C-alpha positions in Angstrom: 43.5 100.1 148.1 43.4 101.2 144.9 44.7 97.6 143.5 42.6 95.8 145.9 40.0 94.6 143.0 43.5 92.5 141.7 43.1 90.5 145.1 41.8 87.1 145.0 38.3 87.1 147.2 37.9 91.0 147.1 34.2 91.8 147.9 32.2 92.3 144.6 31.7 96.1 143.6 27.9 96.7 144.1 25.7 97.2 141.0 24.7 101.3 140.5 22.2 102.1 138.3 23.3 103.8 135.2 21.9 106.6 133.0 19.8 106.1 130.5 22.1 108.9 128.3 25.0 106.4 129.7 25.7 104.7 126.2 25.3 107.4 124.1 28.1 109.3 126.0 30.5 106.3 126.7 30.1 104.8 123.4 29.9 107.6 120.7 31.9 108.2 117.9 33.3 111.5 118.9 37.1 111.0 118.3 37.2 107.8 116.5 38.5 107.9 112.8 35.4 107.3 110.2 36.8 105.0 107.4 34.9 104.5 104.2 33.7 100.9 103.2 35.9 98.6 101.2 34.2 97.3 99.0 35.1 97.4 95.1 31.7 99.2 95.0 32.4 102.2 97.4 35.9 102.6 97.0 35.1 103.1 93.0 32.7 105.8 94.1 35.2 107.4 96.5 38.5 106.9 94.8 37.6 107.1 91.0 34.5 109.0 90.5 35.0 111.3 93.4 38.3 111.8 93.8 40.6 113.7 91.2 43.7 112.0 91.7 42.5 108.3 91.8 40.5 109.2 88.7 43.7 110.8 86.9 45.8 108.0 87.9 43.8 105.2 86.9 42.8 107.1 83.6 46.5 107.9 82.8 47.5 103.8 83.3 44.1 102.3 81.4 44.4 105.2 78.6 48.4 104.7 78.2 48.2 100.6 78.4 45.1 100.7 76.1 47.3 102.6 73.6 50.1 100.5 73.5 51.2 99.1 70.2 50.7 95.3 70.0 51.9 92.7 68.0 51.2 88.9 67.3 53.6 86.4 66.5 54.8 82.7 67.3 58.1 81.2 67.4 58.8 81.4 63.7 56.9 84.9 62.7 55.3 87.9 63.0 52.1 88.2 61.7 50.6 91.1 59.7 47.2 89.4 59.6 45.4 86.6 61.6 41.9 86.1 62.9 42.9 86.8 66.2 44.3 90.3 65.4 41.0 91.0 63.6 39.2 90.1 66.9 41.3 92.4 69.0 40.9 95.1 66.5 37.3 95.2 66.6 36.1 92.9 69.3 32.4 93.9 69.4 29.7 96.0 67.6 30.5 98.5 70.0 33.9 98.8 70.8 37.4 99.1 69.2 40.0 97.4 70.7 41.2 100.7 72.7 38.3 100.5 74.4 37.7 97.2 75.3 41.4 97.3 76.8 40.7 100.5 78.4 38.0 98.8 80.2 39.6 95.8 81.0 42.7 97.7 82.4 40.4 99.9 84.3 38.5 97.0 86.0 41.9 95.6 87.2 43.1 98.7 88.5 39.7 99.2 90.2 38.9 96.0 91.8 41.7 94.0 91.4 40.1 91.5 88.9 39.0 91.4 85.3 37.2 89.2 83.3 36.6 88.7 79.7 33.7 87.1 78.0 34.0 85.0 74.5 31.0 85.1 72.4 30.5 81.4 71.0 29.7 82.4 66.9 29.1 79.5 64.4 33.1 78.9 64.0 35.8 78.0 66.5 37.1 81.7 67.3 34.9 83.8 69.7 32.4 85.7 68.0 32.3 88.5 69.9 34.5 90.0 73.3 32.9 91.7 76.7 34.5 93.5 79.6 32.0 92.3 82.3 31.7 94.6 85.5 33.8 93.1 88.5 31.4 93.9 90.9 29.0 91.5 89.4 31.2 88.5 88.9 31.1 85.6 91.6 33.8 82.9 91.1 32.2 79.5 91.6 35.3 77.0 92.9 34.9 73.6 92.6 35.8 70.7 95.3 39.9 71.0 94.2 39.5 75.1 94.7 39.7 75.9 91.2 37.0 77.4 89.7 33.9 75.7 87.8 31.8 78.5 87.1 31.1 82.3 87.0 28.3 83.6 88.2 27.3 87.4 86.7 24.3 88.6 88.3 22.4 92.2 87.5 19.8 92.8 89.7 18.0 89.5 90.5 18.8 87.9 87.5 22.1 85.5 87.4 23.7 83.8 84.5 26.7 81.3 85.3 29.1 80.7 83.0 30.3 77.1 83.0 34.2 76.4 82.8 34.5 73.0 83.0 34.7 72.4 79.6 37.7 72.9 77.2 36.9 76.4 75.9 36.8 78.5 79.0 34.1 81.0 78.6 35.5 83.6 80.8 38.9 84.9 80.9 40.1 86.0 84.9 42.8 88.4 85.5 43.6 89.1 88.6 46.2 90.9 90.9 48.2 89.7 93.5 46.4 89.0 96.6 48.5 87.2 99.3 45.2 86.4 101.8 42.6 85.4 99.1 43.1 82.3 96.7 40.4 83.4 94.5 40.1 87.8 93.8 43.1 89.9 93.4 43.8 93.1 95.5 43.9 96.3 93.6 45.5 99.5 94.0 42.7 101.3 94.9 42.3 99.1 98.4 46.0 100.0 98.8 45.3 103.7 98.6 42.1 103.5 100.9 43.5 105.4 103.6 45.2 108.0 101.6 41.5 108.3 99.7 39.9 108.8 102.9 42.3 112.0 104.1 42.5 113.3 100.6 38.9 113.4 100.3 38.3 114.7 104.1 40.8 117.4 103.6 38.8 118.5 100.4 35.5 118.6 102.4 37.6 121.2 104.9 38.4 123.1 102.3 34.9 123.4 100.8 33.1 124.4 104.3 35.8 126.8 104.6 34.9 128.7 101.5 31.3 127.8 102.4 31.1 128.6 106.2 33.5 131.2 106.3 35.1 128.9 109.2 38.0 131.3 109.9 36.8 134.8 109.1 39.2 137.0 108.1 38.1 139.8 111.3 35.6 140.3 113.5 33.7 143.3 114.6 33.1 143.6 118.5 30.1 145.8 119.5 31.6 147.8 123.0 28.5 148.9 124.0 29.1 152.9 124.7 26.3 152.6 126.9 26.7 149.3 129.0 24.7 147.5 126.8 26.2 144.3 125.3 23.9 143.7 122.1 23.1 145.9 118.9 19.4 146.9 118.6 17.6 145.2 115.8 17.4 148.3 113.7 21.6 148.9 114.3 22.2 145.3 113.7 20.3 145.2 110.1 22.1 149.0 109.4 25.9 146.8 109.9 25.0 144.2 108.0 23.1 146.3 104.8 26.5 148.6 104.9 28.9 145.4 105.2 26.9 144.1 101.9 26.9 147.3 100.2 30.7 149.0 101.1 32.7 146.0 102.0 31.9 142.8 100.3 32.6 141.7 96.4 35.8 141.9 94.4 34.6 145.6 94.0 35.2 146.6 97.0 38.5 144.8 97.7 40.6 146.9 99.5 37.8 150.0 100.7 38.6 151.0 104.4 35.9 150.6 106.8 34.9 153.5 108.9 33.6 152.1 112.5 30.9 153.8 114.6 29.0 153.5 118.0 31.2 151.2 120.1 32.5 148.9 117.0 35.8 147.9 116.8 37.5 145.6 114.4 39.6 142.3 115.4 41.7 141.0 112.8 41.7 137.4 112.2 43.8 134.2 110.3 44.3 131.0 109.5 45.8 128.9 112.6 48.9 126.7 112.0 46.5 123.2 112.1 44.2 125.1 109.4 47.4 125.8 107.2 48.8 122.3 107.6 45.5 120.6 105.4 47.5 121.9 102.2 50.5 120.1 103.1 48.2 117.0 104.4 46.2 117.0 101.1 49.2 117.1 98.8 50.9 114.0 101.2 47.9 112.4 101.0 47.8 112.7 97.0 51.0 111.7 96.9 50.1 108.5 98.6 47.2 107.9 96.1 50.0 108.0 93.0 52.7 105.8 94.9 49.9 103.5 95.2 49.0 103.3 91.8 52.6 103.6 90.2 52.2 106.8 88.9 55.4 109.7 89.7 53.5 112.4 91.4 55.3 114.7 89.1 53.2 113.7 86.4 49.6 114.3 88.2 51.0 117.9 88.8 51.4 117.2 92.5 53.9 119.9 93.9 56.7 119.2 96.3 58.3 115.8 94.4 61.8 115.9 93.5 62.0 111.9 93.1 62.9 112.3 89.3 65.0 115.0 87.7 62.6 115.8 84.9 59.3 115.1 83.7 61.0 112.7 80.6 62.8 110.7 83.4 59.5 110.0 85.4 57.5 109.3 81.9 59.8 106.9 81.4 59.6 105.5 84.6 56.0 105.3 84.4 56.2 103.6 81.3 58.8 101.1 82.6 57.5 100.3 86.0 53.7 100.7 85.5 52.1 100.3 82.1 54.8 97.5 80.6 54.4 95.1 83.4 50.9 95.5 83.2 50.2 95.1 79.3 52.6 92.0 79.7 50.7 90.2 82.6 46.9 91.4 80.6 48.4 90.0 77.0 50.0 87.2 78.6 46.9 86.0 79.6 45.1 86.8 77.0 47.0 85.1 74.5 46.8 81.8 76.5 43.4 82.2 76.5 42.8 82.9 73.2 45.3 80.1 71.6 43.0 77.4 72.9 40.4 78.7 70.4 42.5 79.1 67.6 44.5 76.1 68.3 48.0 77.8 67.5 50.6 78.8 70.1 50.7 82.4 69.3 51.4 85.6 71.4 50.2 89.1 71.9 53.5 91.0 72.8 53.7 95.2 73.3 56.4 97.1 70.2 58.4 98.5 72.6 60.2 99.7 69.4 56.7 102.3 68.6 57.0 103.8 72.2 58.2 106.9 72.0 59.2 107.2 75.6 61.2 104.5 75.2 62.7 105.3 72.2 66.4 106.2 73.5 66.6 103.2 75.7 65.7 101.0 72.3 67.9 102.8 70.1 70.8 101.8 72.6 69.7 98.3 73.1 69.9 97.8 69.1 73.2 99.1 68.6 74.6 97.1 71.8 72.9 93.8 70.7 73.4 94.7 66.8 77.6 95.2 67.7 77.8 91.9 69.6 79.9 89.6 66.9 79.9 87.0 69.2 75.8 86.7 68.6 74.2 84.8 66.2 71.5 86.6 64.1 68.9 84.3 65.8 70.6 85.2 69.1 69.9 88.6 68.0 66.6 88.6 67.4 65.7 86.9 70.7 67.2 89.4 72.8 65.4 92.1 70.9 62.0 90.0 71.1 61.6 89.6 67.7 60.6 86.1 66.3 63.6 83.4 64.5 63.0 83.6 60.8 63.1 80.2 59.2 66.4 80.5 57.7 68.0 81.0 61.0 66.7 77.5 62.4 
């Protein structure tokens, strides 16, 4: 019977010799999905360096966040001049504030981790700040799980940053990762499947252009004298005729005159080929969603989530840029305050963001008209420090 092998004590199946080609047939990769590697280096090459949607999403977030106006304040005042402001304004000899922060946000988006090095000078404050590449950094945990050092490796050379001192030379900013205690989770990892689909669809479209996988038609030779093939002279003459009279922009629309048993069979794209464009657009939309960029801002068609471009841009600032800036500035403020000995805080100046001007005007008017609030409470709600006379 068919299910006799399930019975206890069934006779063993006799051994049979297998073909040497059996493993190739049985375990071949035909029909299996081929995913790209999920490490930070491979995802950066595939999703940022080799994909326009991923590149634009990361670039848009990083540049917008880096251009966000920042203010430095404590509980009593907002500083116009401060050593920490000068340090962030010119963090090193090669970069300004915007360049340093753009690299910082870019590393955080691509790998889920961002590392800033404080170069110690003669003073207590760092002499320079540098963003280090995340793929070269390795965290060294201690017995209690907290990092005791960071190893920065380039080739066969390694430098160790000791984290056991009072002043930490490295500021590690990471995204939330539910399954990792030391490293963050990047949006690029969440968008990895959509990236593979988008890249594969692009390769398919390129193959159609290069190889004419679906030609506009075919010339069929019927063979008036019973032959099934053209002679060499006939074949060469047909190719020359096609190249000189029917190919290229100048010959577009010219009618074709066939003779000698030749017949023209028109062809078109199959429905599966036409679906590739929709698949590509859906994958592009998934990539944009993973990074928190409204697809409308990336020029992806078919998205009607927001009523207009202005509303999409406002949502981009509120839901993506501001949380990212708040996260990074809070970490930087806490880290740099240990060097300065002051409890100061970098914050985004929302009153200088043009996309949020309407919301801020309404907030100022609403809080300003609240007579039951004291001036100190109003300033606190608006994100301003309290004045000395309000204390």
